[in-house]
TORPA-4810 file (N, C-alpha, C, O; in nm, 3 decimals):
<nodes>
NODE_1_2.436_0.651_-0.173_2.362_0.768_-0.121_2.383_0.900_-0.220_2.494_0.946_-0.246_M
NODE_2_2.275_0.947_-0.264_2.299_1.070_-0.357_2.336_1.182_-0.291_2.300_1.195_-0.174_M
NODE_3_2.406_1.273_-0.347_2.455_1.385_-0.303_2.335_1.483_-0.282_2.252_1.500_-0.371_K
NODE_4_2.328_1.550_-0.157_2.224_1.635_-0.127_2.242_1.771_-0.201_2.355_1.820_-0.203_R
NODE_5_2.144_1.831_-0.260_2.133_1.945_-0.325_2.062_2.052_-0.255_1.956_2.023_-0.199_K
NODE_6_2.097_2.145_-0.252_2.009_2.262_-0.185_1.965_2.361_-0.301_2.050_2.429_-0.360_R
NODE_7_1.829_2.367_-0.331_1.776_2.459_-0.429_1.742_2.584_-0.351_1.721_2.579_-0.230_H
NODE_8_1.736_2.702_-0.425_1.694_2.821_-0.386_1.545_2.857_-0.415_1.494_2.803_-0.513_S
NODE_9_1.490_2.919_-0.362_1.327_2.930_-0.384_1.314_2.967_-0.515_1.223_2.921_-0.584_P
NODE_10_1.407_3.058_-0.567_1.377_3.074_-0.716_1.376_2.934_-0.794_1.284_2.915_-0.872_E
NODE_11_1.471_2.840_-0.777_1.520_2.732_-0.863_1.379_2.656_-0.832_1.305_2.623_-0.924_Q
NODE_12_1.348_2.631_-0.700_1.236_2.558_-0.695_1.098_2.596_-0.755_1.019_2.510_-0.792_V
NODE_13_1.072_2.737_-0.763_0.956_2.781_-0.846_0.981_2.759_-0.962_0.880_2.728_-1.025_I
NODE_14_1.089_2.760_-1.030_1.105_2.726_-1.173_1.090_2.612_-1.188_1.017_2.580_-1.281_R
NODE_15_1.145_2.515_-1.114_1.114_2.346_-1.118_0.976_2.325_-1.123_0.933_2.260_-1.218_K
NODE_16_0.892_2.372_-1.035_0.765_2.374_-1.019_0.673_2.399_-1.143_0.579_2.332_-1.184_L
NODE_17_0.734_2.525_-1.195_0.644_2.589_-1.311_0.682_2.479_-1.424_0.599_2.437_-1.504_R
NODE_18_0.816_2.438_-1.421_0.867_2.327_-1.549_0.772_2.204_-1.521_0.727_2.147_-1.621_E
NODE_19_0.741_2.164_-1.414_0.669_2.040_-1.374_0.530_2.059_-1.419_0.480_1.968_-1.485_A
NODE_20_0.451_2.179_-1.390_0.318_2.191_-1.437_0.318_2.189_-1.586_0.221_2.131_-1.635_D
NODE_21_0.396_2.235_-1.662_0.402_2.228_-1.813_0.403_2.073_-1.847_0.330_2.024_-1.933_G
NODE_22_0.484_2.009_-1.778_0.489_1.858_-1.819_0.384_1.786_-1.774_0.351_1.685_-1.836_M
NODE_23_0.320_1.822_-1.669_0.205_1.735_-1.629_0.076_1.768_-1.709_-0.018_1.690_-1.721_L
NODE_24_0.084_1.911_-1.771_-0.036_1.943_-1.864_-0.020_1.877_-1.993_-0.111_1.873_-2.076_S
NODE_25_0.107_1.820_-2.012_0.124_1.757_-2.140_0.101_1.624_-2.125_0.113_1.553_-2.225_E
NODE_26_0.066_1.568_-2.002_-0.004_1.468_-1.994_0.131_1.363_-1.930_0.108_1.245_-1.905_G
NODE_27_0.220_1.402_-1.915_0.326_1.325_-1.825_0.285_1.284_-1.668_0.221_1.358_-1.593_R
NODE_28_0.331_1.161_-1.638_0.287_1.126_-1.489_0.403_1.189_-1.406_0.512_1.217_-1.456_D
NODE_29_0.371_1.210_-1.279_0.434_1.249_-1.172_0.597_1.185_-1.170_0.703_1.248_-1.166_I
NODE_30_0.576_1.034_-1.173_0.716_0.977_-1.149_0.823_1.042_-1.273_0.939_1.080_-1.257_A
NODE_31_0.753_1.040_-1.384_0.850_1.074_-1.504_0.893_1.237_-1.483_1.006_1.277_-1.509_T
NODE_32_0.798_1.314_-1.439_0.813_1.459_-1.412_0.942_1.480_-1.307_1.038_1.556_-1.318_V
NODE_33_0.914_1.395_-1.213_1.032_1.404_-1.088_1.155_1.348_-1.146_1.258_1.390_-1.093_C
NODE_34_1.168_1.277_-1.229_1.303_1.206_-1.286_1.350_1.325_-1.373_1.469_1.357_-1.380_Q
NODE_35_1.272_1.376_-1.424_1.329_1.491_-1.565_1.383_1.631_-1.443_1.482_1.698_-1.473_A
NODE_36_1.317_1.655_-1.334_1.351_1.743_-1.254_1.475_1.708_-1.149_1.534_1.788_-1.076_L
NODE_37_1.498_1.572_-1.162_1.593_1.505_-1.057_1.559_1.552_-0.916_1.628_1.630_-0.851_E
NODE_38_1.451_1.498_-0.877_1.415_1.534_-0.732_1.299_1.411_-0.707_1.233_1.354_-0.793_V
NODE_39_1.298_1.395_-0.587_1.196_1.257_-0.550_1.078_1.311_-0.557_1.056_1.432_-0.569_S
NODE_40_0.987_1.211_-0.548_0.842_1.250_-0.540_0.808_1.322_-0.428_0.737_1.422_-0.437_E
NODE_41_0.864_1.268_-0.286_0.831_1.341_-0.174_0.886_1.488_-0.179_0.828_1.576_-0.115_A
NODE_42_0.991_1.514_-0.250_1.053_1.639_-0.239_0.955_1.725_-0.334_0.927_1.839_-0.296_T
NODE_43_0.910_1.685_-0.435_0.837_1.771_-0.545_0.688_1.782_-0.461_0.625_1.888_-0.471_F
NODE_44_0.635_1.674_-0.380_0.499_1.713_-0.308_0.539_1.814_-0.203_0.457_1.901_-0.173_H
NODE_45_0.653_1.811_-0.147_0.682_1.894_-0.040_0.692_2.041_-0.091_0.645_2.140_-0.034_R
NODE_46_0.761_2.039_-0.207_0.785_2.177_-0.264_0.647_2.251_-0.316_0.624_2.371_-0.301_W
NODE_47_0.560_2.157_-0.379_0.435_2.183_-0.408_0.344_2.262_-0.277_0.290_2.372_-0.289_R
NODE_48_0.343_2.195_-0.178_0.295_2.248_-0.056_0.345_2.337_0.004_0.277_2.392_0.090_N
NODE_49_0.478_2.382_-0.019_0.551_2.495_0.047_0.520_2.621_-0.046_0.464_2.724_-0.008_Q
NODE_50_0.569_2.594_-0.183_0.577_2.729_-0.264_0.450_2.723_-0.357_0.436_2.819_-0.432_Y
NODE_51_0.359_2.629_-0.362_0.251_2.600_-0.455_0.188_2.739_-0.489_0.181_2.772_-0.607_G
NODE_52_0.145_2.816_-0.396_0.072_2.939_-0.436_0.159_3.052_-0.494_0.112_3.150_-0.551_G
NODE_53_0.299_3.027_-0.474_0.375_3.146_-0.511_0.420_3.141_-0.647_0.455_3.035_-0.700_M
NODE_54_0.419_3.278_-0.718_0.486_3.304_-0.830_0.655_3.344_-0.819_0.688_3.404_-0.716_K
NODE_55_0.734_3.322_-0.893_0.868_3.361_-0.884_0.885_3.525_-0.846_0.972_3.567_-0.770_A
NODE_56_0.808_3.591_-0.900_0.833_3.730_-0.858_0.762_3.762_-0.730_0.760_3.877_-0.685_D
NODE_57_0.697_3.652_-0.667_0.623_3.667_-0.525_0.711_3.679_-0.398_0.672_3.703_-0.284_G
NODE_58_0.853_3.653_-0.446_0.932_3.629_-0.335_0.997_3.745_-0.266_1.068_3.727_-0.167_L
</nodes>
């Protein structure tokens, strides 16, 4: 079992922004999630939760 990490909203938004950059370079979701060290389920949950927000919007 992996150790569970909690990410602050700022960290989540930073990682989502990083993910957007990687996806725009043509990488697939699985590769992006592996690079960010999160599961695809977590990535999609974050995107739904924080998708419209920017780091300064908190």
